[in-house]
Each structure stands twice: as C-alpha cells, then as structure tokens.
C-alpha positions as CSV (number, residue, x, y, z in Angstrom):
1,M,76.3,-38.8,-67.7
2,K,76.1,-35.4,-67.2
3,G,73.0,-34.4,-65.2
4,R,70.2,-31.9,-67.0
5,K,70.0,-28.6,-65.2
6,E,66.5,-27.1,-63.9
7,E,65.9,-24.3,-65.1
8,G,61.9,-23.5,-64.9
9,I,58.7,-25.6,-64.8
10,T,57.8,-27.4,-67.9
11,L,54.3,-26.8,-69.5
12,I,53.0,-30.2,-68.3
13,A,54.1,-29.5,-64.7
14,L,52.2,-26.0,-65.2
15,V,49.2,-27.4,-66.3
16,I,49.2,-30.4,-63.7
17,T,49.7,-27.7,-60.9
18,I,46.8,-25.8,-62.0
19,I,44.5,-28.8,-62.1
20,V,45.8,-29.4,-58.3
21,L,45.3,-25.3,-57.4
22,L,41.7,-25.9,-59.2
23,I,40.7,-29.6,-57.2
24,L,41.6,-27.6,-53.9
25,A,39.9,-24.4,-54.7
26,G,36.8,-26.3,-55.8
27,V,37.4,-28.2,-52.4
28,T,38.0,-24.9,-50.1
29,I,34.7,-23.5,-52.2
30,S,33.1,-26.6,-51.3
31,L,33.9,-26.5,-47.8
32,T,33.2,-22.5,-47.8
33,F,30.4,-22.1,-49.5
34,G,28.7,-25.4,-49.8
35,E,25.6,-27.0,-48.5
36,N,27.7,-28.4,-45.8
37,G,30.4,-25.8,-45.9
38,I,32.3,-23.6,-43.0
39,L,30.0,-20.8,-43.5
40,A,26.6,-23.1,-43.7
41,R,27.9,-24.9,-40.4
42,A,29.1,-21.4,-38.8
43,K,25.6,-20.5,-39.5
44,E,24.1,-23.5,-38.2
45,G,26.3,-23.1,-34.8
46,K,25.3,-19.5,-34.4
47,D,21.9,-20.8,-35.2
48,K,22.2,-23.5,-32.5
49,Y,23.7,-21.1,-30.0
50,A,20.3,-19.2,-30.4
51,E,18.3,-21.8,-29.8
52,A,20.3,-23.0,-26.8
53,E,20.3,-19.4,-25.5
54,Q,16.6,-19.4,-26.2
55,N,15.9,-23.1,-24.4
56,E,18.1,-21.8,-21.4
57,I,15.8,-18.7,-21.4
58,D,12.7,-21.1,-21.7
59,I,14.0,-23.5,-19.1
60,L,14.4,-20.4,-16.8
61,D,11.0,-19.3,-17.3
62,N,9.7,-22.8,-16.7
63,L,11.8,-22.8,-13.4
64,D,10.1,-20.1,-12.3
65,N,6.8,-21.5,-13.1
66,Y,7.9,-24.6,-11.5
67,M,9.2,-22.4,-8.3
68,S,5.8,-20.8,-8.5
69,T,3.3,-23.7,-9.1
70,V,5.5,-26.6,-7.2
71,L,7.5,-25.3,-4.5
72,V,4.4,-23.4,-3.4
73,S,1.1,-24.9,-2.6
74,E,-2.2,-25.0,-4.2
75,E,-3.3,-26.3,-0.7
76,G,-6.4,-24.3,0.6
77,Y,-8.1,-24.0,-3.0
78,N,-11.4,-25.1,-3.1
79,E,-12.6,-26.9,-6.6
80,E,-16.0,-26.4,-6.0
81,A,-16.4,-22.8,-5.2
82,K,-13.4,-21.6,-7.4
83,V,-11.9,-19.5,-4.7
84,N,-9.2,-20.0,-2.1
85,Q,-10.7,-21.1,1.0
86,P,-10.8,-19.0,3.9
87,K,-7.7,-19.5,5.9
88,L,-9.0,-20.0,9.7
89,A,-7.0,-19.8,13.1
90,E,-8.4,-21.1,17.0
91,G,-11.0,-18.5,17.5
92,M,-12.2,-17.8,14.2
93,I,-16.1,-18.2,14.1
94,P,-17.0,-18.5,10.2
95,V,-20.2,-16.7,10.1
96,Y,-23.6,-16.0,7.6
97,Y,-26.4,-13.7,7.7
98,D,-29.7,-14.7,9.0
99,E,-31.5,-12.3,7.1
100,T,-35.3,-13.2,8.7
101,A,-33.7,-13.1,12.1
102,E,-31.0,-10.3,11.3
103,I,-29.2,-12.0,13.0
104,W,-25.3,-13.6,12.8
105,K,-24.6,-17.4,12.8
106,V,-22.3,-20.3,12.8
107,A,-21.2,-21.4,9.3
108,Q,-20.1,-24.7,8.3
109,K,-16.7,-24.4,7.4
110,D,-16.4,-26.7,4.4
111,N,-18.9,-24.0,3.1
112,K,-21.6,-27.2,2.4
113,G,-25.3,-27.1,3.5
114,E,-28.1,-24.6,2.4
115,N,-26.5,-21.7,3.9
116,K,-23.4,-21.2,2.7
117,W,-20.7,-19.4,4.4
118,Y,-19.5,-17.5,1.1
119,D,-20.2,-17.5,-2.9
120,Y,-17.9,-14.7,-4.4
121,D,-19.9,-15.7,-7.8
122,T,-23.0,-14.0,-5.7
123,K,-21.0,-10.9,-4.1
124,Q,-20.9,-12.9,-0.6
125,W,-17.4,-12.6,0.9
126,A,-16.6,-15.1,3.8
127,N,-17.0,-13.6,7.2
128,I,-15.7,-14.4,10.5
129,V,-16.3,-12.9,14.1
130,T,-14.4,-13.1,17.3
131,V,-15.3,-13.4,20.8
132,S,-13.6,-13.3,24.2
133,D,-12.8,-15.7,26.5
134,E,-15.8,-14.4,28.6
135,N,-17.8,-16.3,26.0
136,A,-15.3,-19.0,24.8
137,K,-18.2,-21.8,24.5
138,L,-19.4,-20.2,21.2
139,R,-15.8,-20.2,19.5
140,T,-16.8,-24.5,19.2
141,A,-20.7,-23.9,19.1
142,A,-22.5,-25.7,16.6
143,V,-23.4,-24.7,13.2
144,D,-26.3,-22.3,12.8
145,T,-25.9,-21.3,16.3
146,E,-26.5,-17.5,16.8
147,I,-23.5,-15.3,17.5
148,P,-25.0,-12.5,19.7
149,M,-23.3,-9.0,19.1
150,E,-22.9,-7.7,22.2
151,D,-20.6,-11.0,22.6
152,I,-19.0,-10.2,19.7
153,T,-15.2,-7.8,19.9
154,T,-13.9,-8.1,15.8
155,F,-15.8,-8.8,12.3
156,F,-13.2,-9.7,9.3
157,V,-13.7,-10.2,5.7
158,W,-11.3,-12.6,3.5
159,I,-9.8,-11.2,0.8
160,P,-9.0,-14.3,-1.7
161,R,-5.5,-14.2,-3.5
162,Y,-6.2,-12.9,-7.3
163,A,-5.0,-11.6,-10.2
164,Y,-6.1,-8.6,-11.9
165,S,-5.7,-6.0,-14.7
166,I,-7.5,-2.7,-15.8
167,N,-9.7,-3.0,-18.3
168,A,-9.7,-0.6,-21.7
169,G,-10.4,2.7,-21.4
170,Y,-9.4,3.0,-17.5
171,Y,-5.7,3.3,-17.6
172,K,-3.8,5.9,-18.7
173,T,0.2,6.0,-19.1
174,S,1.0,10.0,-18.2
175,D,-0.4,12.6,-16.7
176,E,-0.9,14.7,-20.0
177,E,-3.5,12.2,-21.0
178,T,-6.7,12.7,-20.9
179,P,-7.9,11.2,-17.6
180,T,-10.6,8.7,-17.9
181,Q,-11.9,7.9,-14.4
182,T,-13.0,4.8,-12.4
183,N,-15.7,6.6,-10.1
184,E,-18.7,6.4,-11.7
185,K,-20.7,3.1,-11.0
186,K,-20.1,0.2,-12.7
187,K,-23.0,-1.8,-14.8
188,E,-23.2,-5.3,-15.2
189,G,-20.5,-6.2,-18.0
190,T,-18.7,-3.1,-17.7
191,E,-16.3,-3.8,-15.0
192,R,-13.4,-1.9,-14.6
193,I,-11.3,-4.5,-12.9
194,D,-10.9,-8.2,-14.3
195,I,-10.3,-10.3,-11.8
196,T,-8.9,-14.2,-11.8
197,F,-8.8,-16.0,-8.1
198,I,-5.1,-18.0,-8.0
199,K,-5.1,-21.2,-6.5
200,G,-3.4,-21.5,-3.0
201,N,-0.3,-19.2,-2.7
202,T,1.0,-20.0,-6.1
203,N,0.4,-18.0,-9.5
204,V,-1.8,-20.1,-11.2
205,G,-5.4,-18.8,-11.9
206,I,-8.4,-20.8,-11.6
207,D,-8.2,-20.8,-15.5
208,G,-4.7,-22.7,-15.7
209,T,-2.6,-19.7,-16.2
210,V,0.3,-18.8,-14.4
211,Y,0.3,-14.7,-13.8
212,P,3.6,-12.7,-13.5
213,R,4.4,-10.4,-10.6
214,N,4.6,-7.4,-13.1
215,Y,4.3,-5.5,-15.8
216,D,6.2,-3.0,-17.9
217,E,3.7,0.4,-18.3
218,S,6.0,1.8,-20.9
219,K,4.4,-0.5,-23.4
220,L,1.0,0.5,-22.9
221,E,-0.8,2.8,-24.6
222,A,-3.2,5.1,-23.3
223,G,-6.2,3.4,-22.4
224,D,-4.7,-0.2,-23.1
225,K,-6.1,-2.7,-21.1
226,T,-3.4,-4.1,-18.9
227,P,-1.7,-7.4,-18.7
228,K,-3.0,-9.4,-15.8
229,I,-0.5,-10.0,-12.7
230,V,-0.8,-11.3,-9.2
231,H,-2.0,-8.3,-7.2
232,P,0.8,-7.4,-4.6
233,A,-1.1,-7.5,-1.2
234,F,-0.7,-11.1,-1.0
235,T,3.2,-10.7,-0.5
236,F,3.9,-10.5,3.0
237,G,7.3,-9.9,3.7
238,D,8.5,-13.6,2.1
239,E,5.4,-15.4,2.6
240,E,3.0,-15.7,-0.1
241,L,-0.8,-15.5,1.0
242,T,-3.5,-17.1,0.1
243,G,-5.8,-14.4,1.1
244,I,-5.8,-11.7,3.8
245,W,-8.3,-11.1,6.3
246,V,-9.7,-7.6,6.4
247,A,-11.1,-5.4,9.4
248,K,-14.9,-5.4,8.2
249,F,-15.7,-1.9,10.2
250,E,-13.3,1.1,11.3
251,A,-11.4,0.1,14.5
252,S,-13.2,1.0,17.8
253,G,-12.4,0.9,21.6
254,T,-14.2,1.6,24.6
255,T,-12.8,1.9,28.0
256,E,-13.9,-0.2,31.0
257,D,-16.8,2.3,31.7
258,G,-17.9,1.5,28.3
259,T,-17.0,5.2,26.8
260,A,-15.4,5.3,23.0
261,V,-12.0,6.6,23.0
262,G,-10.6,8.6,20.4
263,N,-13.9,11.0,19.6
264,A,-14.5,14.4,19.9
265,E,-18.3,14.9,20.4
266,G,-19.4,17.9,19.3
267,G,-16.3,18.8,17.5
268,N,-14.5,20.1,20.8
269,I,-10.9,18.8,20.4
270,E,-11.0,18.5,24.4
271,N,-13.6,16.3,24.5
272,V,-11.2,13.3,23.1
273,K,-11.6,10.5,25.3
274,E,-8.4,8.8,26.2
275,P,-7.7,4.7,26.5
276,D,-7.2,3.0,29.4
277,E,-5.4,-0.1,30.4
278,S,-8.3,-1.9,29.2
279,T,-9.2,-0.4,25.9
280,Y,-8.1,-2.8,23.0
281,V,-9.1,-2.6,19.7
282,K,-12.5,-3.7,18.7
283,V,-14.3,-3.7,15.2
284,L,-17.7,-3.4,15.2
285,P,-20.5,-1.8,13.6
286,N,-23.3,1.1,14.6
287,V,-20.1,2.1,16.9
288,V,-18.0,5.5,17.3
289,S,-14.8,5.2,15.5
290,W,-11.4,5.6,17.6
291,R,-10.2,8.3,16.2
292,H,-7.5,11.5,17.4
293,I,-4.6,8.7,16.8
294,S,-1.2,8.5,15.5
295,V,0.1,6.8,12.9
296,G,2.4,5.0,14.8
297,E,-0.4,4.2,17.6
298,C,-2.3,2.9,14.6
299,Q,0.1,0.3,13.8
300,Y,0.9,-0.3,18.2
301,Q,-2.8,-1.1,18.5
302,S,-3.1,-3.4,15.8
303,M,0.1,-5.4,16.2
304,S,-1.2,-5.9,19.7
305,M,-4.0,-7.6,18.4
306,K,-1.9,-10.7,17.8
307,D,-0.7,-10.9,21.3
308,N,-4.6,-10.5,23.0
309,K,-5.8,-14.2,23.1
310,A,-8.3,-12.9,25.7
311,A,-10.1,-10.6,23.4
312,Y,-10.2,-12.8,20.4
313,G,-9.5,-16.4,20.8
314,W,-6.6,-16.6,18.1
315,S,-3.8,-18.9,18.1
316,S,-0.2,-17.4,17.9
317,I,-0.2,-17.9,13.8
318,V,-2.0,-15.3,13.6
319,D,0.0,-11.7,12.3
320,S,-2.1,-9.2,12.9
321,H,-0.9,-5.4,11.5
322,L,-1.9,-1.8,10.5
323,I,-3.7,-2.4,7.0
324,R,-0.9,-1.0,4.1
325,N,-1.7,0.8,1.0
326,S,-1.6,-2.4,-1.5
327,E,-3.7,-4.1,0.7
328,W,-6.4,-1.1,0.8
329,G,-5.8,-1.4,-2.8
330,A,-6.5,-5.1,-3.1
331,V,-10.2,-4.7,-1.6
332,A,-10.5,-1.4,-3.8
333,Y,-10.1,-3.6,-7.0
334,L,-12.0,-6.4,-5.8
335,C,-15.1,-4.0,-5.5
336,Y,-14.2,-2.9,-9.2
337,S,-14.8,-6.7,-10.2
338,K,-17.8,-9.0,-11.1
339,Y,-17.6,-9.7,-7.3
340,G,-18.0,-6.5,-5.8
341,S,-19.8,-3.3,-6.1
342,V,-18.4,0.1,-5.6
343,P,-19.4,1.7,-2.3
344,Q,-21.7,4.5,-1.2
345,K,-20.5,7.1,1.5
346,N,-20.3,6.6,4.8
347,G,-21.6,10.6,5.5
348,N,-22.6,10.2,8.8
349,G,-20.4,12.7,11.2
350,Q,-20.7,16.1,9.6
351,K,-20.9,19.0,12.1
352,E,-20.6,22.3,10.0
353,T,-17.3,21.7,9.1
354,Y,-16.0,19.1,11.8
355,C,-16.2,15.5,12.0
356,Y,-17.6,13.9,15.3
357,D,-18.9,10.8,16.6
358,M,-18.7,9.1,13.5
359,H,-20.6,5.8,13.8
360,T,-18.9,2.6,11.5
361,G,-20.7,0.7,9.3
362,A,-23.6,3.7,8.1
363,G,-24.7,4.3,4.7
364,P,-25.7,7.4,3.2
365,S,-28.6,10.0,4.0
366,A,-30.2,9.0,1.0
367,N,-29.4,6.6,-2.0
368,D,-27.0,8.2,-4.4
369,V,-26.4,11.0,-2.0
370,E,-22.8,11.6,-2.0
371,E,-22.8,14.4,1.1
372,S,-22.0,14.6,5.0
373,Y,-24.9,14.6,7.5
374,A,-24.6,15.0,11.3
375,T,-28.0,12.9,12.4
376,W,-27.6,9.2,12.7
377,D,-30.4,6.4,12.7
378,E,-28.8,3.0,13.1
379,S,-32.6,1.8,11.7
380,Q,-32.3,4.4,8.7
381,N,-28.3,4.2,8.4
382,G,-26.7,1.3,10.1
383,Y,-25.1,-1.5,8.1
384,I,-27.9,-3.8,8.1
385,S,-30.6,-1.3,6.7
386,T,-30.9,-0.4,2.9
387,L,-29.0,2.5,3.0
388,G,-26.4,1.1,5.2
389,Q,-25.6,-1.9,2.8
390,L,-25.0,0.6,-0.1
391,A,-22.0,1.3,1.4
392,S,-20.8,-1.7,1.4
393,T,-18.0,-3.1,-1.3
394,T,-20.5,-6.2,-1.8
395,G,-24.1,-3.9,-1.7
396,N,-25.0,-6.1,0.8
397,V,-23.9,-6.9,4.3
398,Y,-21.1,-9.5,3.8
399,G,-18.8,-6.7,2.4
400,I,-16.3,-4.4,4.3
401,Y,-17.8,-0.6,5.3
402,D,-16.3,2.7,5.5
403,M,-13.9,2.4,2.9
404,S,-15.7,5.3,1.1
405,G,-16.1,8.2,3.9
406,G,-16.4,7.6,7.3
407,A,-12.8,8.8,8.7
408,L,-10.1,9.6,7.4
409,E,-7.7,5.9,8.0
410,Y,-4.1,5.5,7.9
411,V,-2.2,3.0,5.7
412,A,1.1,1.5,7.0
413,S,2.8,3.2,3.8
414,F,5.7,6.1,4.1
415,F,7.7,8.6,2.0
416,N,11.1,7.8,3.7
417,S,11.7,11.7,3.9
418,T,13.5,13.0,7.0
419,Y,10.5,13.5,9.3
420,V,9.4,9.9,9.5
421,N,10.7,9.6,12.7
422,T,8.7,12.5,14.1
423,Y,5.4,10.8,13.8
424,G,5.6,7.3,13.3
425,N,6.8,6.0,16.2
426,S,4.3,5.3,18.7
427,D,3.6,6.7,22.2
428,V,4.5,5.1,25.4
429,H,3.7,1.9,26.4
430,D,4.3,0.3,30.1
431,G,7.4,2.9,30.0
432,S,8.5,2.0,26.5
433,K,8.6,3.7,22.9
434,I,8.0,1.4,20.1
435,Q,10.6,2.8,17.3
436,Y,9.6,1.6,14.2
437,F,12.0,4.1,12.7
438,D,15.5,5.0,13.8
439,A,16.3,8.5,15.2
440,E,19.7,8.8,13.7
441,T,19.0,7.6,10.2
442,K,15.4,7.9,9.7
443,N,15.2,4.2,8.2
444,L,13.1,1.8,9.1
445,N,13.8,-0.7,11.8
446,P,14.2,-3.7,10.0
447,V,12.2,-5.9,12.2
448,Y,9.2,-3.9,11.4
449,S,9.9,-4.1,7.3
450,K,7.2,-6.7,6.5
451,Y,4.7,-4.2,8.2
452,W,5.2,-1.0,6.3
453,E,5.2,0.0,2.5
454,L,8.4,2.5,1.5
455,Y,7.4,4.8,-1.0
456,E,11.0,6.7,-2.6
457,V,11.3,10.0,-2.4
458,N,14.6,12.1,-4.0
459,E,17.4,13.3,-2.1
460,E,16.0,16.9,-1.5
461,E,13.4,15.8,0.8
462,K,15.1,12.7,2.5
463,S,17.4,15.8,3.9
464,G,14.3,18.4,4.2
465,E,16.6,20.9,2.7
466,I,15.3,22.1,-0.5
467,E,17.4,24.7,-3.0
468,I,16.0,27.0,-4.7
469,D,17.8,30.1,-6.5
470,D,21.0,29.5,-4.3
471,I,18.9,29.5,-1.4
472,T,18.5,26.7,1.2
473,L,15.1,26.2,2.5
474,N,13.9,23.8,5.3
475,Y,11.2,21.7,3.8
476,I,8.3,22.5,6.1
477,D,8.9,26.1,4.8
478,L,8.7,25.5,1.1
479,W,4.9,24.6,1.9
480,S,4.6,27.8,4.2
481,R,1.8,30.4,3.5
482,K,4.6,33.0,3.8
483,Y,6.3,31.8,0.8
484,V,4.2,32.5,-2.5
485,G,6.6,33.4,-5.5
486,I,6.7,31.9,-8.4
487,E,10.0,30.2,-7.7
488,Y,8.6,28.4,-5.0
489,E,5.6,27.5,-6.9
490,K,8.0,26.4,-9.3
491,K,9.7,24.4,-7.0
492,R,6.8,22.7,-5.5
493,Y,5.2,21.6,-8.9
494,E,8.5,19.9,-9.8
495,L,8.8,17.9,-6.3
496,T,5.2,16.9,-6.7
497,K,5.2,15.9,-10.2
498,E,8.5,13.7,-9.6
499,L,6.9,12.1,-6.1
500,W,4.0,11.4,-8.9
501,N,6.1,9.7,-10.7
502,R,7.9,7.8,-8.6
503,Q,4.5,5.9,-7.9
504,A,4.7,4.4,-11.4
505,N,6.5,1.5,-10.7
506,K,4.0,0.8,-7.7
507,K,0.9,-1.8,-8.7
508,G,-2.6,-2.8,-7.5
509,I,-2.8,0.7,-5.3
510,G,-5.6,2.6,-7.2
511,M,-3.1,5.5,-7.6
512,N,-1.4,5.9,-11.1
513,E,-2.9,3.0,-12.6
514,I,-6.4,4.4,-12.1
515,A,-5.7,8.0,-11.3
516,G,-7.5,10.5,-13.9
517,S,-5.0,13.4,-13.5
518,W,-2.9,14.7,-10.5
519,S,-2.5,18.0,-8.8
520,Y,-0.7,19.6,-6.3
521,Q,-1.3,22.6,-3.4
522,G,-0.1,25.5,-4.4
523,L,0.1,29.3,-3.3
524,V,-1.5,32.4,-4.4
525,E,-0.3,35.8,-4.0
526,T,-3.1,36.1,-1.5
527,G,-1.5,33.4,0.6
528,G,-4.8,30.9,0.1
529,L,-4.1,27.4,-1.4
530,V,-5.6,26.0,-4.2
531,W,-5.4,22.7,-6.2
532,K,-2.8,23.6,-9.3
533,T,-1.3,22.1,-12.3
534,E,2.0,23.4,-13.4
535,T,2.4,27.1,-12.0
536,T,-0.8,28.4,-12.8
537,D,-3.0,30.1,-10.2
538,V,-6.2,28.5,-11.8
539,E,-8.1,26.3,-9.4
540,Q,-8.0,22.7,-10.6
541,T,-9.9,19.1,-10.0
542,Y,-8.4,16.8,-8.2
543,G,-6.8,13.7,-9.4
544,K,-9.5,11.4,-9.1
545,A,-8.6,7.4,-7.6
546,W,-10.3,4.9,-6.4
547,N,-14.1,5.5,-5.7
548,S,-13.8,9.4,-6.6
549,D,-10.7,9.5,-3.3
550,D,-9.1,12.8,-3.8
551,I,-5.2,13.0,-4.4
552,C,-3.6,15.5,-2.7
553,V,0.1,15.4,-3.1
554,H,1.8,17.5,-0.7
555,S,4.2,18.1,2.0
556,L,6.6,15.5,3.1
557,N,7.3,17.0,6.8
558,L,4.4,14.6,7.6
559,P,4.9,11.3,5.4
560,F,2.6,9.3,6.3
561,M,-0.4,7.7,4.0
562,F,-4.6,7.8,4.5
563,R,-7.1,6.8,2.9
564,G,-11.1,7.4,2.5
565,G,-12.5,10.0,4.3
566,A,-15.7,11.9,4.7
567,Y,-15.2,15.4,3.8
568,D,-17.1,17.3,0.7
569,I,-15.0,18.3,-1.6
570,G,-16.5,18.8,-5.2
571,V,-18.0,16.0,-6.6
572,G,-16.3,13.4,-4.9
573,T,-16.7,10.8,-1.7
574,G,-13.6,11.5,0.0
575,I,-10.0,12.5,0.1
576,M,-7.0,10.0,-0.6
577,R,-4.1,12.3,0.7
578,F,-0.7,10.6,0.1
579,F,1.1,13.3,2.1
580,S,-1.0,15.2,4.6
581,S,-0.8,16.0,8.3
582,A,-1.1,12.5,8.9
583,G,1.6,12.7,12.1
584,D,-0.7,14.9,14.0
585,P,-2.7,12.7,16.7
586,T,-4.7,16.0,17.3
587,H,-6.1,15.3,13.8
588,A,-9.4,12.7,13.2
589,R,-7.5,9.6,11.8
590,N,-8.5,6.1,12.2
591,F,-7.2,2.5,11.3
592,R,-8.2,-0.5,10.1
593,P,-6.5,-3.9,11.4
594,V,-5.4,-6.6,9.1
595,L,-4.7,-10.4,9.9
596,A,-2.0,-12.4,7.4
597,F,-0.9,-15.5,8.4
C-alpha cells in the first residue's frame, strides 16, 4: 500500500501542541513567578546574601569586641571603687592627706580602712610619692606612717582609664558657628564632660557597654552631645593602659647646693641657674619651677627619670616621658566631669610684664580673681591653703596643680614642619646629643614614636617655602612684621585655617571638640600684631578651649605645643598655644612628666 504524504499539522495535533505549550508555560510561570519560583528564589538568595554579609559584619564587630574584652584584661579593676586600681611599681608609696596634722601618710594599697587611698566619687584622686635611697626605709613603711615633705622627691596623681562624651551645648562642628565655651565654672549637675570609667585595659565601661575608639564628627549637628569614646591618652604606643600617673606639680630641680635651676629671678635672663651633674627632676609644691629649658631637653629630663632608681626607687617597668597633648587633655576632661573641679589660676610670679620665681602649687591671690600677682606667701597661697586648693583639678589637695596658670608647659606634640629638627633635639649630655628628629628628613626617629604625638601640616609648611603671587617666601619670613600686605594676610589666614581644620580628627585634647572659635596672628599696616579672623584689621578675641586656655595659632617655624600659662590676656586664665616660640630655651617654659606602664 502506498504511504500517505504528510503536508501539514492536523487540527488534533495543533490542539495537543497548544495544550502542551500551555502546560509548559504554566510550569514556567510557576517556576518563575510563583511562591517558589525562580524570581522568588533569586530574591531569597539575595536576602540571604545580604543577611550573610550583615552576619559577617556582626561577626567582625563581635570579634573586635572580643579583642577588646577577652584578649585584653579587666585585671586591676576595683569593683568596690568602680574604677581601675592605681598601678604601682616598686618605690611608689601610696599616700593620703591627714588634714588635722597637715601631713601625708602611707595609705593602704587595697584602699581599705578608715583613711582611703582614693575615692573618685568624692574627688579624692589617688596620689603617690617617691623618696630617694637615703630614705629607702619609707618605701616599705607601715600604713599611717608620716612621709615627711623634706624626704619626698616627687608626687604623682592617677588618672584612670575612661570613656568620655561632651554634653550637648558644649560642642561645635565648624568655625562658622556661634561659639559655646566651657570655661565657665560648672555647677553640680551641669558637667560639661560625661565620664564612664573603663575596666582594666579593655574598652568595657563599668556600665557594661563596649565603647569605640572614635566617632565621625561630620554626622553631628552643632551642639550635639558627642558619642562616648575611649580617651586616646590611654593608648601608649601599642599598649593599652589601665591609667597613667601625671606629675602633681610642674617640674622643679635644684643643684647640689640647693639652688633652684632654670628660673630668672627678678626678670633678668642672666640670672638663669644652670643645672649641674647633681640635678634631677623633682615634682614638689611650694618651690620655684624649672623653666628656660628647650622642648628636647624637657623630653630628655622626663625620660631620664625612669632610669634614676636612686632618686625615686622604682623598678625598670616604669616608663617616664614628657606629657603628651592627649594626656594633658585626659586630665582636663576629668576636671570638667562630676569627678573633678575646674581649677582657678596659679597667678604667682608676675613682675610687671615678666614672669619670675613661679612657685608650684600656688593658688589665686583671691577667690575668683584671675590675674597674676608677684608676692607669694605659702600660708596664703601654698598648695594646702584654702586659696591653693582652688587651683587644684579636684578643688582639694588630691588633684593636679599648675594646669591653669604657672608657667607655660611643653607637651610632647609637634607639627611636622621643616623646623622640628632645629628645636626638638636635646642638649648635649656626656658628649652626645639626643636626636629625636632626623637631621636630614626632619622625621621623628621611630624609636621615640610613642613619646611624641604628630600633627600633620600641608606640603608648603613641611618644606618651609610659601608661594605667594609667584614669589617664594621662607615660612619664617611670612610672619615677619615687614610683610603686612593683604596678600600675606590672606596666606596667613589660609594656612592657619587649614592647620585648624587638620585638628578635626584629634579627639580628647580639648581643642577642636571644645573650642569656641579660632583666631590667627595677623599684622596691620603699622606692623603691630593683632588677633584676627579672615583678613580684617579688627582685633578679635582668642579661640577658647579648656579652662579659658587661649589658642594662638601661628608660625610653624617653632612647631612644638605647650599648654597652661600665667599671662593675663583679655578675660582668661592663660594661654594654650599650639604654635609659638616654643623651641627657644630663653623663654620661661616648664614641663610635666608622666609615668606609663
């Protein structure tokens, strides 16, 4: 039989084909758009990926918290006192003050007994003293034994590790905003700084919160309360510290015959007493402070303390250094919390316009009198007197003195300009010169990196060559009185403002976080110096930061910072200069050591 020829699809076949296609389409739609379809599964996969990504972030955060809590230690935290136990080394004698007898006595290391060693809730900060080998028996004396003042070589005060935030209304985020200052005396319940003490060397507060190391100031509105962060002063190199020991008074020193060194009695620079081989750093009240000393020498003298067991009795674990800017800030912020008191000015030592014979630990000439005076009387202005205690960071005898008023104090912080090498290295000792800063590169020697804090400047200032209208000017000349044209004023303003803004990432120092406004040193056509904003010839108020310290921003040819001061400039208690003639050893600068271990 002859086969039939296929010329097309039959109707039945077409219907079947359509049905099959519809079935397949339904399956496809279901697979694609259904509850368990491809798109749904794709979305689910995306969601799970995002969830996994967030889980990874959470894991990393938890790991960071773990690193901050488990791999460091809460050892040293005193649960009863709710603060880190002061860390002691051999030779450190814990002391409390017997107000009735007006003497210092040995305290119990465990902070037990009727006379506690410390109680930060009542503004009793922990104090220690040291004695020389001649009085070594006092290092192991029984509790309540008197430590005679004449036997003491140094006093130090414990600043425990903490996290802080600046309360709303005392913070601003740009120079253009109306300044809100913190230099008014705080009233109970209106503290400017909110402090939470930290357990051990972790980031865990006594409230159980794990605190970060930084915050983004760009996300804050002017006047916002800042997020609470761990204060940077408690990071020393690659070590996390439970606290630091800060010198209770400005440094002093005497020669073997008992003559105070570094002071210019009567305002005559020729009367500066030079230290001799017998001179070492002392930290004592009611004595003339050691001034007219270069910043490099301040670091040298401070670092030398750790090796002088005969004078202090401590072991090799102690690491001494010149106080850093952040460490100064840590003390200042604690003053403004409920645990401290805003100190009044040590105004002793002003003779006409020159500072001389400044006595450490002195109080104001009268309560609420922020001016200098020349006549000093220990019974009236000494550190244990009613007026003297007003100049303490606690309002009592347990605080730190001379941070407002007294001499201007170097801090171990610098701007990396071309001039650091000129003034930053120490004087000659035993035929050698201590080179903190490399003579060729001007960079800090890495060996000393944990002792100095770096503040960046722009390339012009690093090189020392300033370009103005196709003219290359030496940086020092830029601030000369002979350059008074508007083009120079604009350049000064530009550089100063940039330097100020570069401080924005430096937390805890009491400058950009608290400062009200900023000014710079400009010139007028007569050649006189005024404090200005922008390019006007109108005299401006100083920028204000901690405790009315004035921020004088100028001249990186001497790029070392100092704090405090006893000069009367407008309404304020002193000068916090971030640039000035800091390297000149003929100026009346002082220093304050810190112990970190």
